[in-house]
C-alpha positions as CSV (number, residue, x, y, z in Angstrom):
1,M,-94.8,-21.6,-16.3
2,S,-92.5,-19.7,-14.0
3,K,-91.2,-20.8,-10.6
4,I,-91.9,-18.1,-8.0
5,A,-91.0,-18.2,-4.4
6,V,-93.2,-16.1,-2.1
7,L,-91.4,-15.6,1.3
8,G,-93.7,-15.1,4.2
9,A,-97.1,-16.6,5.0
10,G,-99.0,-13.8,6.7
11,S,-102.1,-12.5,5.2
12,W,-100.5,-10.6,2.2
13,G,-98.0,-13.0,1.4
14,T,-100.5,-16.1,1.4
15,V,-103.0,-14.3,-0.8
16,L,-100.2,-13.1,-3.3
17,A,-99.1,-16.6,-3.5
18,N,-102.5,-17.9,-4.0
19,L,-103.3,-15.3,-6.7
20,L,-100.0,-16.3,-8.6
21,T,-101.1,-19.9,-8.4
22,D,-104.5,-19.3,-9.8
23,N,-102.8,-17.5,-12.7
24,G,-101.1,-20.7,-13.5
25,Q,-97.6,-20.2,-11.9
26,N,-95.4,-22.8,-10.2
27,V,-95.6,-21.0,-6.6
28,Y,-93.8,-22.1,-3.4
29,L,-95.0,-20.2,-0.3
30,W,-92.3,-20.3,2.2
31,T,-92.8,-19.8,6.0
32,H,-90.2,-20.1,8.9
33,S,-92.6,-22.4,11.0
34,A,-92.7,-25.8,10.1
35,D,-95.9,-26.2,12.0
36,Q,-97.5,-23.5,10.0
37,A,-96.4,-24.9,6.7
38,Q,-97.8,-28.3,7.9
39,T,-101.3,-26.7,8.9
40,L,-101.4,-25.0,5.6
41,T,-100.5,-27.9,3.4
42,T,-103.0,-30.0,5.3
43,T,-106.0,-27.6,5.7
44,H,-105.5,-25.5,2.6
45,M,-106.4,-22.7,4.9
46,N,-104.5,-19.9,6.7
47,E,-107.3,-19.4,9.5
48,H,-105.0,-17.4,11.8
49,Y,-104.9,-14.5,9.1
50,L,-107.5,-15.2,6.4
51,G,-110.4,-17.2,8.3
52,D,-111.9,-19.8,6.2
53,F,-110.5,-18.7,2.7
54,K,-109.5,-21.7,0.7
55,L,-105.9,-21.8,-0.9
56,N,-105.7,-23.1,-4.4
57,P,-104.6,-26.8,-3.7
58,D,-101.6,-26.5,-6.2
59,L,-100.1,-23.9,-4.2
60,Q,-96.9,-25.5,-2.5
61,I,-96.0,-24.6,1.1
62,T,-92.7,-25.3,2.5
63,A,-90.6,-24.2,5.6
64,N,-87.3,-25.2,3.7
65,L,-85.8,-22.0,2.3
66,E,-83.7,-23.8,-0.1
67,T,-86.7,-25.8,-1.5
68,A,-88.7,-22.6,-2.1
69,I,-86.4,-20.3,-3.7
70,G,-84.1,-23.1,-5.7
71,D,-84.2,-22.1,-9.5
72,A,-87.3,-19.6,-8.9
73,S,-87.2,-16.9,-11.5
74,V,-88.7,-14.5,-9.0
75,I,-88.2,-14.3,-5.2
76,L,-90.8,-12.0,-3.5
77,F,-90.4,-10.7,0.1
78,V,-93.7,-10.4,1.9
79,V,-92.2,-10.3,5.5
80,P,-92.6,-7.6,8.1
81,T,-90.3,-4.8,7.2
82,N,-87.8,-5.3,10.4
83,A,-87.6,-9.0,9.2
84,V,-86.7,-8.3,5.8
85,R,-82.9,-8.2,6.5
86,S,-82.6,-11.4,8.4
87,V,-84.6,-13.3,5.5
88,A,-82.2,-11.6,2.8
89,E,-79.3,-12.7,4.7
90,Q,-80.6,-16.3,4.4
91,V,-81.2,-15.9,0.6
92,Q,-78.0,-14.3,-0.1
93,P,-75.6,-17.6,0.0
94,F,-77.9,-19.5,-2.2
95,L,-77.6,-16.7,-4.8
96,A,-73.8,-16.3,-4.4
97,A,-73.2,-19.9,-4.9
98,Q,-75.0,-19.7,-8.3
99,P,-73.9,-16.6,-9.9
100,S,-75.5,-17.7,-13.1
101,W,-78.7,-17.8,-11.5
102,R,-80.5,-14.3,-11.6
103,P,-83.9,-14.0,-10.2
104,I,-85.9,-11.2,-10.1
105,L,-86.2,-9.8,-6.5
106,A,-89.4,-8.2,-5.4
107,H,-90.9,-7.1,-2.1
108,A,-94.4,-6.2,-0.9
109,A,-93.4,-4.9,2.6
110,K,-94.6,-1.2,3.5
111,G,-92.2,0.3,6.1
112,L,-88.7,1.7,6.8
113,E,-86.1,-0.3,8.8
114,K,-85.8,0.6,12.4
115,G,-82.2,1.7,13.4
116,T,-80.9,2.3,9.9
117,E,-84.0,4.3,8.5
118,L,-83.6,2.5,5.2
119,R,-86.3,1.6,2.7
120,V,-87.0,-2.1,2.2
121,S,-85.3,-2.1,-1.3
122,Q,-82.2,-0.4,0.2
123,V,-82.0,-3.1,2.9
124,I,-82.2,-6.0,0.2
125,D,-79.8,-4.2,-1.9
126,E,-77.4,-4.0,1.1
127,V,-77.5,-7.8,1.8
128,I,-77.8,-9.1,-1.7
129,K,-75.9,-7.2,-4.5
130,P,-77.7,-6.1,-7.5
131,E,-75.2,-8.2,-9.6
132,L,-76.7,-11.3,-8.2
133,T,-80.2,-10.3,-9.3
134,S,-82.1,-9.5,-12.5
135,G,-83.7,-6.4,-10.9
136,L,-85.6,-5.4,-7.9
137,V,-89.2,-4.5,-7.9
138,V,-91.5,-3.0,-5.5
139,I,-95.0,-4.0,-5.3
140,S,-97.2,-1.4,-3.4
141,G,-100.4,0.6,-3.5
142,P,-104.1,0.3,-2.1
143,S,-104.7,-3.4,-1.2
144,H,-106.1,-5.4,1.8
145,A,-105.4,-9.1,1.6
146,E,-109.0,-9.8,2.5
147,D,-110.3,-7.9,-0.5
148,V,-107.9,-9.4,-3.0
149,A,-108.9,-12.8,-1.5
150,T,-112.8,-12.2,-2.5
151,H,-111.4,-11.1,-5.9
152,D,-112.2,-7.4,-5.4
153,I,-111.0,-5.2,-8.1
154,T,-107.4,-4.1,-7.1
155,T,-104.8,-1.9,-8.7
156,L,-101.3,-1.5,-7.6
157,T,-97.8,-0.2,-8.6
158,A,-94.8,-2.4,-9.8
159,A,-91.7,0.1,-9.3
160,S,-88.4,-0.6,-10.4
161,T,-85.3,1.2,-11.8
162,S,-85.4,-1.7,-14.2
163,L,-88.4,-1.2,-16.6
164,A,-88.0,-4.8,-17.8
165,A,-88.2,-6.3,-14.2
166,A,-91.2,-4.0,-13.7
167,K,-93.0,-5.3,-16.7
168,S,-92.0,-9.1,-16.0
169,I,-94.1,-8.8,-12.6
170,Q,-96.7,-6.9,-14.1
171,K,-97.4,-9.7,-16.6
172,L,-97.2,-12.5,-13.7
173,F,-99.7,-10.7,-11.5
174,M,-102.4,-9.5,-13.9
175,N,-105.7,-11.0,-14.2
176,D,-109.4,-9.7,-14.3
177,Y,-109.3,-8.4,-11.0
178,F,-105.9,-7.5,-10.2
179,R,-104.1,-4.8,-12.3
180,L,-100.4,-3.4,-11.8
181,Y,-99.0,-0.1,-13.4
182,T,-95.2,0.2,-13.9
183,N,-93.3,3.1,-12.4
184,Q,-89.6,3.9,-12.0
185,D,-89.9,6.0,-8.9
186,V,-88.9,3.7,-6.3
187,L,-88.1,6.0,-3.7
188,G,-91.5,7.7,-3.8
189,V,-93.5,4.3,-4.0
190,E,-91.7,3.0,-1.0
191,M,-92.0,6.5,0.8
192,G,-95.8,6.7,0.3
193,A,-96.3,3.0,1.2
194,A,-94.4,3.3,4.6
195,L,-95.4,7.1,5.6
196,K,-99.3,6.4,5.1
197,N,-99.3,3.9,7.8
198,V,-98.3,6.5,10.3
199,I,-101.2,8.9,9.0
200,A,-103.5,6.0,9.2
201,I,-102.9,5.5,13.0
202,G,-103.9,9.0,13.3
203,A,-107.1,8.6,11.2
204,G,-108.1,5.5,13.4
205,A,-107.5,7.7,16.5
206,L,-109.8,10.3,15.4
207,H,-112.7,7.8,14.7
208,G,-112.2,6.3,18.0
209,L,-112.5,9.7,19.6
210,G,-115.7,10.2,17.6
211,Y,-114.6,12.7,15.3
212,G,-116.8,13.0,12.1
213,D,-115.7,13.0,8.3
214,N,-114.7,16.7,8.1
215,T,-112.1,15.8,10.6
216,K,-110.8,12.6,8.9
217,A,-110.6,14.4,5.4
218,A,-108.5,17.0,7.0
219,L,-106.3,14.6,8.7
220,L,-105.7,12.5,5.5
221,T,-105.3,15.6,3.1
222,R,-102.7,17.4,5.4
223,G,-101.3,14.0,5.9
224,L,-100.5,13.4,2.3
225,A,-99.1,17.0,2.0
226,E,-96.3,15.9,4.8
227,I,-95.8,12.6,3.0
228,T,-95.2,14.4,-0.2
229,R,-93.0,17.2,1.6
230,L,-90.7,14.5,3.0
231,G,-90.6,12.2,-0.1
232,V,-89.6,15.2,-2.5
233,K,-87.0,16.3,-0.1
234,M,-85.5,12.9,-0.5
235,G,-85.5,13.0,-4.1
236,A,-89.0,11.7,-5.1
237,D,-91.3,12.6,-7.9
238,P,-94.0,14.5,-6.7
239,L,-96.4,12.9,-9.2
240,T,-96.0,9.5,-7.2
241,F,-97.9,10.9,-4.4
242,I,-101.1,11.5,-6.4
243,G,-100.9,8.0,-7.8
244,L,-101.7,4.6,-6.4
245,S,-98.9,4.4,-4.0
246,G,-99.7,7.9,-2.5
247,V,-103.2,9.0,-2.3
248,G,-104.5,5.5,-3.3
249,D,-102.8,3.9,-0.5
250,L,-103.5,6.5,2.0
251,I,-107.3,6.1,1.2
252,V,-107.4,2.5,1.7
253,T,-105.2,2.3,4.8
254,G,-106.6,5.4,6.5
255,T,-110.4,4.4,6.2
256,S,-110.8,0.8,6.4
257,V,-111.4,-1.5,9.2
258,H,-109.0,-4.0,7.4
259,S,-106.1,-1.7,8.0
260,R,-104.3,-3.0,11.2
261,N,-102.8,0.6,11.5
262,W,-106.3,2.1,11.5
263,R,-107.5,-0.4,13.9
264,A,-104.6,0.2,16.2
265,G,-105.4,4.0,16.2
266,N,-109.1,3.4,16.8
267,A,-108.2,1.4,19.8
268,L,-105.9,4.3,21.1
269,G,-108.8,6.5,20.5
270,Q,-110.9,4.4,22.5
271,G,-108.5,4.7,25.4
272,E,-106.5,1.6,25.1
273,T,-102.9,1.5,25.8
274,L,-100.3,1.0,23.1
275,A,-98.8,-2.2,24.9
276,N,-102.5,-3.7,25.0
277,V,-103.2,-2.8,21.4
278,L,-99.9,-4.2,20.0
279,A,-100.6,-7.5,22.1
280,N,-104.0,-7.9,20.9
281,M,-103.5,-7.2,17.4
282,G,-102.1,-10.6,16.2
283,M,-100.2,-8.9,13.3
284,V,-97.4,-6.4,13.0
285,V,-98.5,-2.8,13.0
286,E,-96.0,-1.3,10.7
287,G,-97.0,2.5,11.3
288,V,-95.8,2.3,15.0
289,S,-92.1,1.5,14.3
290,T,-92.4,3.8,11.1
291,A,-93.5,6.5,13.2
292,K,-90.1,6.8,15.1
293,V,-88.3,6.5,11.8
294,V,-90.1,9.4,10.2
295,H,-89.4,11.5,13.3
296,G,-86.1,10.9,13.1
297,L,-85.7,11.5,9.3
298,A,-87.9,14.8,9.3
299,A,-85.7,16.4,12.2
300,E,-82.5,15.2,10.2
301,L,-83.8,16.8,6.8
302,G,-85.3,19.7,8.4
303,V,-88.8,18.6,7.1
304,E,-92.0,20.0,9.0
305,M,-94.4,17.2,9.5
306,P,-96.7,18.1,12.5
307,I,-99.3,15.4,12.1
308,S,-96.6,12.7,12.1
309,D,-94.9,14.4,14.9
310,A,-98.1,14.5,16.9
311,I,-98.7,10.7,16.2
312,Y,-95.1,10.1,17.4
313,R,-95.7,11.9,20.7
314,V,-98.7,10.0,21.5
315,L,-97.1,6.6,20.7
316,Y,-93.5,7.3,22.3
317,E,-94.1,10.2,24.8
318,D,-97.5,9.2,26.1
319,A,-98.9,12.6,24.9
320,P,-102.8,12.6,25.5
321,L,-104.5,12.4,22.1
322,K,-107.0,15.5,22.8
323,Q,-104.0,17.6,23.6
324,V,-101.8,16.9,20.4
325,I,-105.1,17.4,18.2
326,A,-105.5,20.8,20.2
327,D,-101.9,21.9,19.7
328,L,-102.1,20.9,15.8
329,M,-105.2,23.4,15.4
330,K,-103.5,26.2,17.4
331,R,-100.3,26.2,15.2
332,D,-99.9,29.7,13.2
333,G,-101.7,30.0,10.0
334,K,-99.9,29.1,6.8
335,P,-100.4,28.9,3.1
336,E,-101.9,25.5,1.9
337,F,-99.0,24.8,-0.3
338,D,-95.5,25.7,0.6
339,F,-93.1,26.9,-2.1
340,E,-90.9,24.1,-2.5
341,I,-93.8,21.9,-3.5
342,E,-95.4,24.5,-5.4
343,T,-92.4,25.2,-7.9
344,L,-92.1,21.1,-8.6
């Protein structure tokens, strides 16, 4: 039995911790809130995020970070993207004090750090030097916590430059409803995971405006082209974007009411202000901050991303949704595939 520390008691962290406990692992779920830790321990529920879903009573919950991570063979970060650095900074001294203890680090966050434009694995590597670990694994793909909680069949990617570390994570998680595939394209997996949140806001906005299936299919397909274009420019394998962390994650996030990014876009399409949407969501909408990062990256790398740019304009420049849609449709005609992607 392995000891696993799951850092972050939101919906996804709670469900993953519970799954690992069901799989027979010794799991500690860490939350920064002592009140939340007490409530979860007493009620065996995380009502704020998961309603009346009952947690495995063997899942251990704590607000003490040292208790959670001490001697863990795996430390899994499941906190919002812009909280990863601060949590990693709290973990780092414990690992540095015991150089012979080299856990696998993993994360299941989906975003790019605001201000640095770094992927989550880069943030962790910057704070916790690789020599203190046995590898860093990215867990990503089409998944909603609510569906995993009800044992809906789910397939994800475990991506790492260390195939041994990826296989270790794969073995820990797999069961009769949860399956992981290994992948060594960390950059592509993380970019697909982050960028689809931006496109999902657009998909939700189209629904809120009353557009039909043709329009939604057009947005998701051309959105995937943009994701691929930027990812390949950064060095990712184009095949990653037709896999679970590309088209798979885009489908589930861009079509489901469980997606907070889709819900945020839907509310914008119905006329709500961004401030009200974020205030009422109750959870982090990763696509909002990622849209700003992507806007900067696309400009820096000279990558054309008209849909992502339109969503940025709506979120940060108060551009009217119907106007940006009209602007997109009036652009000059172009081939479906640009030369750079075609030749890869």
